[in-house]
C-alpha positions as a printed NumPy array, in Angstrom:
array([[-180.468,   72.285,  -59.991],
       [-177.054,   73.592,  -59.326],
       [-175.017,   71.651,  -56.673],
       [-173.007,   73.669,  -54.001],
       [-169.263,   73.454,  -54.035],
       [-167.644,   72.235,  -50.836],
       [-164.305,   73.889,  -50.136],
       [-162.108,   73.962,  -47.003],
       [-159.129,   76.281,  -46.033],
       [-156.259,   74.809,  -44.004],
       [-152.932,   76.094,  -42.4  ],
       [-150.139,   73.923,  -41.593],
       [-148.125,   75.583,  -38.869],
       [-144.795,   74.721,  -40.35 ],
       [-145.562,   70.894,  -40.129],
       [-145.458,   69.278,  -43.532],
       [-145.838,   65.901,  -41.856],
       [-149.205,   67.08 ,  -40.2  ],
       [-150.338,   68.695,  -43.644],
       [-149.944,   65.464,  -45.399],
       [-152.018,   63.678,  -42.784],
       [-154.574,   66.604,  -42.639],
       [-155.156,   66.524,  -46.532],
       [-155.498,   62.664,  -46.559],
       [-158.021,   62.84 ,  -43.657],
       [-160.102,   65.663,  -45.107],
       [-160.734,   63.602,  -48.39 ],
       [-161.645,   60.523,  -46.427],
       [-163.883,   62.164,  -43.945],
       [-165.634,   64.675,  -46.275],
       [-167.092,   62.823,  -49.193],
       [-168.515,   66.002,  -50.869],
       [-165.126,   68.07 ,  -50.554],
       [-164.384,   69.301,  -54.056],
       [-161.31 ,   71.44 ,  -53.219],
       [-158.9  ,   71.938,  -50.29 ],
       [-157.2  ,   75.166,  -50.066],
       [-153.856,   75.144,  -48.343],
       [-152.363,   78.538,  -47.097],
       [-148.595,   78.212,  -47.518],
       [-146.931,   80.447,  -45.075],
       [-143.762,   78.458,  -44.512],
       [-141.248,   80.13 ,  -42.393],
       [-138.305,   79.112,  -44.534],
       [-137.712,   78.418,  -48.203],
       [-137.291,   74.649,  -47.486],
       [-140.741,   74.491,  -45.659],
       [-142.417,   76.466,  -48.542],
       [-141.026,   74.146,  -51.09 ],
       [-141.818,   71.066,  -49.232],
       [-145.451,   72.313,  -48.669],
       [-145.861,   73.199,  -52.211],
       [-144.778,   69.798,  -53.369],
       [-147.276,   68.191,  -51.098],
       [-149.994,   70.374,  -52.494],
       [-148.967,   69.582,  -56.138],
       [-149.225,   65.79 ,  -55.383],
       [-152.958,   65.979,  -54.74 ],
       [-155.384,   66.818,  -57.613],
       [-157.91 ,   68.646,  -55.582],
       [-155.559,   70.652,  -53.451],
       [-154.941,   74.318,  -54.319],
       [-152.047,   76.205,  -52.614],
       [-152.413,   79.838,  -51.795],
       [-148.873,   81.376,  -51.221],
       [-148.981,   83.826,  -48.455],
       [-146.585,   86.754,  -48.611],
       [-143.438,   86.597,  -46.62 ],
       [-143.496,   88.307,  -43.181]])
């Protein structure tokens, strides 16, 4: 029998500190979570880079880079 894959998508609202906490909390609370997708729509190059580094530091986190507005 095939098991279902559990994925979640999150936004960060230009708050890397909140994103870090959110990622850690999701993997603690959701034992069956296989992948967390972070939409990176940082409002500045600095925020985009910082959010990208946070995503890369977790093995089950995938970054989805949103186009610039």
